[in-house]
C-alpha positions as CSV (number, residue, x, y, z in Angstrom):
1,M,129.7,64.7,171.0
2,D,132.8,62.5,170.9
3,A,134.6,61.3,167.8
4,D,133.0,57.8,167.8
5,E,129.5,59.4,167.8
6,R,130.5,61.8,165.1
7,L,131.9,58.9,162.9
8,R,128.7,56.9,163.4
9,E,126.6,59.9,162.3
10,A,128.9,60.4,159.3
11,A,128.5,56.7,158.4
12,E,124.7,57.0,158.7
13,R,124.7,60.1,156.4
14,L,126.7,58.3,153.8
15,A,124.5,55.2,154.1
16,L,121.4,57.4,153.5
17,T,123.1,59.0,150.4
18,L,123.9,55.5,149.1
19,A,120.3,54.4,149.7
20,Q,119.0,57.4,147.9
21,G,121.3,56.4,145.0
22,G,119.7,52.9,144.8
23,M,121.6,50.7,147.3
24,Q,119.4,48.9,149.8
25,K,119.4,50.8,153.1
26,T,120.6,48.0,155.3
27,T,123.4,47.0,152.8
28,A,124.5,50.6,152.8
29,R,124.5,50.7,156.6
30,V,126.6,47.5,156.8
31,M,129.1,48.9,154.2
32,T,129.5,52.2,155.9
33,A,129.8,50.6,159.4
34,L,132.8,48.6,158.1
35,L,134.2,51.6,156.2
36,Y,134.0,53.9,159.3
37,S,134.9,51.3,161.9
38,G,138.0,51.8,164.0
39,Q,138.4,48.0,164.2
40,E,140.3,46.1,161.6
41,S,137.3,43.8,161.1
42,M,133.9,43.1,162.5
43,T,131.8,40.0,163.0
44,A,128.2,39.7,162.0
45,A,127.3,39.9,165.7
46,D,129.4,43.2,166.0
47,L,127.4,44.6,163.0
48,C,124.1,43.5,164.5
49,A,124.9,45.3,167.7
50,E,126.4,48.4,166.1
51,L,123.5,48.9,163.7
52,S,120.6,47.3,165.8
53,I,119.7,45.0,162.9
54,S,119.0,41.3,162.7
55,S,121.6,38.6,161.7
56,G,119.5,37.9,158.6
57,A,119.8,41.5,157.5
58,V,123.6,41.4,158.0
59,S,123.8,38.1,156.1
60,T,121.8,39.6,153.2
61,A,124.0,42.7,153.1
62,V,127.2,40.7,153.2
63,K,126.0,38.5,150.4
64,Q,125.6,41.7,148.3
65,L,128.8,43.5,149.3
66,I,131.3,40.6,148.9
67,P,130.7,39.8,145.2
68,I,131.0,43.5,144.2
69,G,134.3,43.7,146.0
70,L,133.5,46.3,148.7
71,I,134.0,44.0,151.7
72,E,135.8,40.8,152.3
73,R,135.7,37.9,154.7
74,V,139.0,37.7,156.6
75,P,140.4,35.1,159.0
76,A,140.6,35.9,162.6
77,P,143.1,33.8,164.6
78,G,141.4,32.1,167.5
79,S,137.9,32.9,166.3
80,R,135.4,30.6,164.6
81,R,133.2,33.4,163.6
82,D,133.4,35.1,160.2
83,H,135.0,38.5,160.3
84,Y,134.5,41.1,157.6
85,R,136.3,44.3,156.7
86,F,136.1,47.0,154.1
87,R,138.4,45.8,151.2
88,H,141.6,47.7,150.3
89,G,141.3,48.9,146.7
90,A,137.5,48.6,146.8
91,W,136.8,51.9,145.0
92,A,138.9,51.1,141.9
93,S,137.5,47.6,141.8
94,L,134.0,48.9,141.9
95,M,134.6,51.4,139.1
96,S,136.3,48.6,137.1
97,Q,133.1,46.6,137.3
98,Q,131.4,49.4,135.5
99,N,133.4,48.5,132.4
100,A,131.1,45.5,131.8
101,M,128.0,47.7,132.0
102,L,129.5,50.2,129.7
103,S,130.2,47.5,127.2
104,L,126.7,46.0,127.5
105,M,125.1,49.4,126.9
106,G,127.3,50.0,123.8
107,D,126.4,46.5,122.5
108,A,122.7,47.1,123.1
109,A,122.9,50.4,121.1
110,Q,124.8,48.6,118.3
111,E,122.2,45.9,118.1
112,G,119.5,48.6,117.7
113,I,121.4,50.3,115.0
114,D,121.9,47.1,113.2
115,I,118.1,46.5,113.2
116,A,116.9,50.0,112.7
117,G,119.6,51.2,110.3
118,E,122.2,54.0,110.8
119,D,120.2,56.7,109.0
120,S,116.8,56.1,110.8
121,T,115.6,58.3,113.6
122,T,116.1,55.4,116.0
123,G,119.6,54.7,114.6
124,R,120.7,58.3,115.0
125,R,119.7,58.3,118.7
126,L,121.3,54.9,119.3
127,H,124.5,56.0,117.5
128,E,124.9,58.7,120.1
129,M,124.3,56.2,122.8
130,R,126.9,53.8,121.4
131,D,129.5,56.5,120.9
132,F,129.0,57.8,124.4
133,Y,129.4,54.4,126.1
134,T,132.4,53.5,123.8
135,Y,134.0,56.8,124.8
136,M,133.3,56.2,128.5
137,S,134.8,52.7,128.3
138,D,137.9,54.0,126.5
139,Q,138.4,56.7,129.1
140,L,137.6,54.7,132.3
141,I,140.0,51.9,132.0
142,P,143.2,54.0,131.6
143,M,141.9,56.4,134.2
144,I,141.5,53.7,136.8
145,D,145.0,52.2,135.9
146,T,146.5,55.7,136.3
147,W,144.8,56.2,139.7
148,R,146.0,52.8,141.0
149,Q,149.6,53.6,139.9
150,Q,149.6,57.0,141.4
151,Y,148.0,55.9,144.6
152,S,150.4,53.0,145.0
153,E,153.3,55.4,144.5
154,R,152.0,57.8,147.1
155,K,151.6,55.0,149.6
156,S,155.1,53.7,149.0
């Protein structure tokens, strides 16, 4: 088995893992195809051919992956087709988006505490939830910033 076939298999295994984690299977396959591609960018037609999926499936996947910052549309001189690539810095951006969810979860817990009261059974459970999400938010932001700085220094 050559390196290209092994990379395609690795991409499919990662896509399956992502799908088991909740990502739509086709979206995961498009993402991993771009991640594992030896090309700088791929067109929708390239993705259709590579993955044996319809253009509609590629379009749907792209519409899900661009807003979360995993892939981006890039210009291709001399081509009228849209080209896509896996975005540099995608992992840190993806984790940074979790900050909003952490904040929402903490706010939801606080709302429940305000209604049920600190000393109620519900309030005690929600207090732990609020404290957990506050802690995670407090830790995640500096951790991502540190990673970005260290990664940038290593790449320089």
